[in-house]
C-alpha positions in Angstrom: 107.6 106.2 88.6 104.2 105.5 87.9 102.4 108.8 89.1 98.2 108.8 89.4 97.1 112.3 88.1 94.0 112.1 89.2 90.7 113.6 87.1 92.0 116.8 85.5 95.1 114.9 83.9 98.7 115.3 83.7 100.4 118.7 83.0 101.5 117.1 79.8 105.2 115.5 79.0 107.8 117.9 80.6 111.5 117.6 81.2 112.4 120.2 83.6 111.3 121.7 87.0 112.0 125.1 84.7 108.9 124.1 82.1 106.9 123.2 85.1 107.0 126.4 86.8 106.6 128.0 83.4 102.8 126.1 83.5 102.3 127.4 86.7 103.1 130.7 86.2 100.4 130.8 83.4 98.2 128.6 85.4 94.6 130.0 85.9 92.7 126.7 86.5 91.1 127.9 89.6 90.6 130.9 91.6 93.2 131.2 94.0 95.5 133.0 90.8 93.1 135.5 90.9 93.6 136.3 94.7 97.6 136.3 95.1 100.6 138.3 93.8 102.1 135.4 91.8 102.7 131.5 92.4 104.6 130.4 95.1 106.2 127.2 93.2 109.3 125.3 95.0 112.8 125.6 96.0 115.8 123.8 96.5 117.7 120.7 95.5 116.2 119.6 91.9 117.8 116.2 92.8 116.9 116.5 95.9 116.5 112.4 97.6 114.4 114.3 100.1 111.2 116.6 99.5 108.9 118.7 101.8 105.3 119.0 101.0 102.9 121.3 102.6 99.6 123.1 102.6 99.8 126.5 100.4 101.6 129.8 100.9 101.4 132.1 103.3 101.2 135.8 103.6 105.0 136.0 103.6 105.4 133.5 101.0 102.8 135.3 98.5 105.1 138.6 99.2 108.5 137.1 98.8 107.5 134.5 96.6 109.1 131.9 98.1 108.0 128.4 99.6 108.0 128.0 104.1 109.6 131.6 104.4 107.1 132.9 107.3 107.1 132.3 110.9 106.4 128.1 110.2 109.0 128.8 107.4 111.1 130.0 110.1 110.3 126.9 112.4 110.9 124.1 109.9 114.4 125.5 109.1 115.4 125.9 113.1 113.9 121.9 113.0 115.7 120.6 109.9 118.9 122.1 111.2 118.2 120.5 114.8 118.2 117.2 112.6 121.7 118.1 110.7 119.7 118.6 107.1 120.5 121.9 105.3 117.8 123.3 103.5 119.7 123.8 100.1 119.8 120.1 100.4 116.0 119.6 99.9 113.3 120.5 98.0 110.4 122.4 99.7 107.1 123.1 97.8 103.5 122.8 98.7 100.4 121.4 97.6 99.2 124.4 96.1 101.1 127.6 94.4 98.9 130.2 94.9 98.0 131.6 98.8 94.4 130.6 99.6 92.7 133.7 101.0 93.2 134.4 104.3 95.4 131.7 104.6 92.4 129.0 104.6 93.2 125.2 103.3 92.7 125.3 100.0 89.3 123.4 98.7 89.1 120.1 97.5 89.0 121.2 94.2 91.8 124.0 94.7 93.8 121.0 95.5 92.4 118.5 92.5 93.2 121.1 90.1 97.2 122.1 91.2 97.8 118.5 92.0 99.2 117.6 88.4 101.6 119.9 89.1 102.9 118.0 92.1 103.2 115.2 90.4 105.0 116.1 87.8 107.3 118.0 90.0 107.8 114.6 91.9 108.5 112.6 88.9 111.3 114.8 87.9 112.7 115.7 91.3 112.3 111.5 91.8 112.5 112.0 95.6 113.4 108.5 97.7 112.0 110.2 100.6 109.1 113.1 101.3 107.3 114.5 104.1 103.6 115.5 104.1 103.9 118.6 106.4 100.5 118.8 108.0 96.7 117.1 106.9 96.3 119.2 103.6 99.6 117.6 102.2 98.4 114.1 103.3 95.5 114.1 102.3 96.4 115.9 98.6 98.9 112.5 98.2 97.7 110.0 100.6 94.0 109.8 101.1 91.3 112.5 100.7 90.1 111.6 104.1 93.4 111.2 105.4 93.2 112.6 109.4 97.3 113.1 110.3 96.2 113.0 113.8 96.4 108.5 112.7 99.0 108.9 109.7 101.5 110.7 111.4 104.8 109.0 111.9 103.9 106.5 109.4 105.6 105.6 106.6 103.4 105.0 103.4 104.4 104.2 99.9 102.9 106.1 96.9 104.5 107.1 93.3 107.3 104.9 94.6 108.5 107.5 97.3 107.9 106.9 101.0 106.4 109.7 102.8 106.6 110.5 106.0 103.2 112.6 107.1 103.6 114.6 110.0 102.3 118.0 111.5 102.9 121.5 109.5 104.9 123.6 111.0 102.3 126.1 112.0 100.6 123.7 114.1 103.6 123.1 116.1 103.5 127.3 116.5 99.8 127.3 117.9 100.2 124.3 119.8 104.1 123.3 121.3 102.7 120.4 122.4 103.0 118.6 119.0 106.9 119.4 118.8 108.0 116.1 120.5 105.7 114.0 117.8 107.7 116.0 114.9 110.6 116.0 116.3 110.1 111.7 116.4 109.2 111.7 113.1 111.9 114.2 111.8 114.3 111.8 113.5 113.3 108.3 111.7 113.3 110.7 108.6 116.3 111.7 109.0 117.9 108.3 109.7 116.5 106.6 106.7 117.9 110.0 104.7 121.2 109.4 106.6 121.5 105.9 104.8 120.2 107.2 101.2 122.8 110.0 101.2 125.8 107.0 102.2 124.7 104.2 100.0 
């Protein structure tokens, strides 16, 4: 798997998620670290065939040290359950590991600084499928100018991984009319995932 690490370079040759997590815990390369309790790394199956990447930790995630456990995370859990996918069998993380102040979107420089950790995680986990939850994840992994309204629902291949961008669950809480689009996207992901696990 060939990964593009960006201008900041790779985080170094590591073999385990635990090693990446240790380096994340020691990281102070951007200003986000000073404003959060601790980095929120990621969780799930370290050999998952399916990975979900969101924007960054919110207040609840920052407090509990786990990704997607607030209102948006609870909605994601319900979406996964409806699709017959258990949270424990996938891997869930974010583009940045530290909570941006006021839950704002991460700045481009913050994303660029944290992206090497994410790409190293992808290299270690080696998922076959990955879902970008929201514009920030799509901009971090696919195209800095990506617009989620144009990309959502389309398979894109990067790093040898098939990637499906869709709306972030938080967007569904703000605008429930987007739920139908996300459900259609997740059904397509589910169908490809079932092929993967039954192969």
